[in-house]
N, C-alpha and C positions, 0 to 999 in steps of 0.2 A: 349577894351584893358584889358588884364589880370593884376590884381593888383599885386604889388611886396610885398612880405612878408619876414620876417626873415627866413633864411634857404634856400631861393630860389637860384638857380644857374642862373647867369646873365652875360651878356657881355655889354660893353659900345659902343653905336652907334658912338660916336665922335672919338673913337680909332679904328673903323673898326672891332670891336669884336675880337681884337687880343689876349685877355686874358680872361679866364673864372674865374668868381668870385662867392663867396657865400656871400649872404647878412647876416651881423652879427648884424646890429643895424639900427634902423630907427630914423631919426632926422628931424622932420617937412617935408620939401620937398626934403630932401637928405637921402641917404643911406650910411652906412659905409660898405664897401665891402672888402673881403679878397681873394686873388688869391688862387685857388685850387691847382695849380701846381707851380706857381711862388711866391716867398716870397714878396708879394706886398700887402700893406694895404692902402686903398684909400677911398676918399669920392666921391660921384657922385650925380648929380641931378636925381630925380626919372624918369624924362622924357627922360634921356639919356640911361636908362637901357632897355634891351630886355632880355626876358627869354632865356636861352641858348638853350633850345629845339626848339625855333622858329628861331634861328640864324644859318647861314651857318658857319661851323667850319672854322676859319681862317687858312691860310697857316702856320702862326707862331705856332699856337696851334698844328696843325698836325705834323709839323717838331719836335716840342718839345716832343710830345708823342712818336714818332718813335725813337728819339735820346735817350730818357729816357729808353725805352725798350732795345735798343742796349747797353747802358751803363751797365745796370744790367746783361744782357746776357754776356757781356765782363768780368765782375767780376766773374760770375759763370764759364766761360771758363778758366780764369786764375786760379781759385781755383782748378778746376779739373786737369789742367796741372801741378800745383804745387804738388798735391798729387801723381800723376803718376811719376813725376821726383824724388820725395823723395823716393818712393817705389823702383824705379829702382836703385837708388844710393845705398840704403841699401841692396837690394837683391844681389848686386855684392860684398858685403863684407862677406867673409867666416867666420868672427868672430861673426857675428850676427845670431840670430835664424831665421831671415826671414824678408821679406819686411813689414810684419804687426807688427813688434816689437816696433815701435816708437809711441809717442804721440805728439800732437800738442799743442803749446802755442801761440795762436795769441795775438797781442797787445790788451790790454783792453782799451775801450773807455768810457770817461765820456762826455756825450752830454747834454749841457744846451741849452734849446730852449725857446724863448720868445713866442712861439705859440704852444699850446697843440695838435692841429690837426697835424701840421707838425712833432712834436715830435713822435706822434704815428706812422706815416708813416715811420719815420726814424728807430725807434726801430723794426718795423716789418721787415725792410730790413736787419738790423744787424742780427736779428734772423735767417732769411733765409740763410745768408752767414756764419752762425756759428761764428760770431764775438762777443765776450763777451762785453756787453755794459750796462752802467748805465745811465738812462735818467732822467732828472729833468726839469719840466716846471718852469722857473724862469723869471719874468719880466726883461727886459734888464737893467733897472737901479739898479737891485739887484744882478746882476751876479757876480760882484767882491766880494761882501760879501759872496755869496754862495760858490764860489770857495775857498775862505779863509777857509771855514768850511769843504768842501767836499774833497779837494785834499789830506790832510793828512790821511783821512779815507779810501778813495777808492784807492789812489795811482795809477792812470791810466798811461798808456803809451801815450795816445792820448786824447786831450781835444778838443771838438767842442763847439764853442761859436757863437750862431746864433739866428736869430729871425726876427724882422722887422727893416728895415732901409730905407733910401732914402734921396735924396737931397730935402730940404725943399722948398715948393713953394715960400715962401717969400724970398728965397735966390737964385732963379733960375738964376738970372743975377749977382749973387754975386761971392765970392771968393771960388772956389772949393778946395783950399788948406786949408781953415779954417774948423776946426771941428765943429764950430757953424753953418755951412751950412748943417749939416746932422742930421737926426732924432735921431739916436742911436750910431753913430760911436764913440763918446766920451765914452759911456758906455762900448762898446766893447774894446776900448783902455785900460780903467781902469781894466777890467777883465783880459786882456792879461798880463798887468803889474803885477797883483797879481799872476798869474800862473807862470810868469818868476821869481818872487821873490821866489816862492816855488822850482822851478827847472830851473836853468840857462842854462843847457846843451840842445841844440836844438835837439840832437839825443836821449836824455833820455826822453824828453817830447815834443811830436809833437803837435802844436797848429794850429787848423783850425778855422778861425774866419771870421765873416762878414755876410752880407745879401745883399739885393738888393741895388745897388748904394753906397755901403759902401766906406769909405775913405781908399782905398787899401794901399797907401803909409804909412799912419799913423799906420795902423794895423801891417804892416811888421816892421816898426820902433819900435813899442812897443814890438815886440818879436814873432809875429806869423810866423809859417813856411809857411802856405798857407793862402791866404786872398782874399776877393772880395772887390771891383770890379774895375779892372784896367780901363775899359771903361765906368764906372758908368752906367752899364746896369742892367737889371733885371736878377736874377739868379734863376735857378730851385730849387725847394724845396729840392731835393735829391742831389744836387751838393756837399754840405759839407759832406754828408754821403758817397758818392762815394770816395772822397779823404781820409776820415778817414778809410774806409774799406780797401782801397788800401794800406794805411800805416800799418794797422793791419795785413795784409796778405803778406807783403813784408819782405823777410828775413833780419835779423839783419846783415847778411854778405854782403848785397848789399844796394844800394840807390834806392829810388823811382824814376823812370824815369819820370821826370817832363813833358816832351813833350807828353809822352804816357798818363799820367793821365789827363792833361788838354784837350787833344784832345778828350777824352771820357766823359768829362762833357757835360751837355746839353748846358750851356752858353758859353763854349769854353774859349779861351785865353783872350777875352774881359771881361769875367765874373769872372774868377778866375786866380790867379797867385801864385807863391811861389818860394822857394829856395830849393836847393839840400838837401835832408834829408834821413837819414838812416831808414830802415824799422824796425819793432818791432816784427816780427814773428820768433818763435823758434821751434825746434823740441827737443824732449827728448827721452831718452832710459833708461830702456826698458819700454814697454807699461805696465801700471798697470794690475796685474792679478786678477782673481776672488779668493779672499782669502778663500772663503768657500770651494774651491776645493784643497787647498794646504795641503799636509800631512807634518805638522811641528812637530818636536820633541822638546818639551820645554827644555830650557837649563838654564833659570834664577832660582836662589834660592829665 
């Protein structure tokens, strides 16, 4: 049998290989493992682990991969449709120079993540979608303090507060209404409260918060626009990014279509929920010109 080492990709036999993990730490006869696609941090006996290359991909993993690809494709399609719609609208106005005369101002995202690997994946997707984003790796228990410092400086339109969470094994038969039954939901609540003290208007600052099995109701009550996880299920690493990007690219003249957004996340309505929220995308006129080509006659003394 091949030995398990830090950095190996593995699945758990006892769970039918439903989620692929990377080994991040070894502890005696156990390994600390982190989901590659789902925001899940767990421990497992070494004898329960199989190298991913030796395992048959689970139906759950295959579905999640396909759904993630479809979600990203949907964002790209929506982006292209938005550009064409704006160009068509401006082209029909005789007072404008043409359909190319506008510039875009998508909402700005501040993304705090308790996992550096997931943060990198998230920032890569924001970049592909041309969504301006500032990312910070911050441990969940330090997120409230980080937001207190970062919000006045960055002044984002959207804040993402995510990382690792879950129902504690010691509380599996306990009270799911209690924040003490969750690994990091109380830290997310504290961070949301700091963000809401900074900006109380739900349309001026959109907050996307939570991770796997987070206390959905507590996060919404604290002031999140969108949160996980209504069904206390695992959420995909990019689900918060999808919602944030959708918010950044939805016009300020309209609201984010909740059913449309949730149906295109990997985890669906059991994984993420939220409230009606206005978008933060704007267009401006005219498009900035190349100043080196302007023939300007100076007029100031």
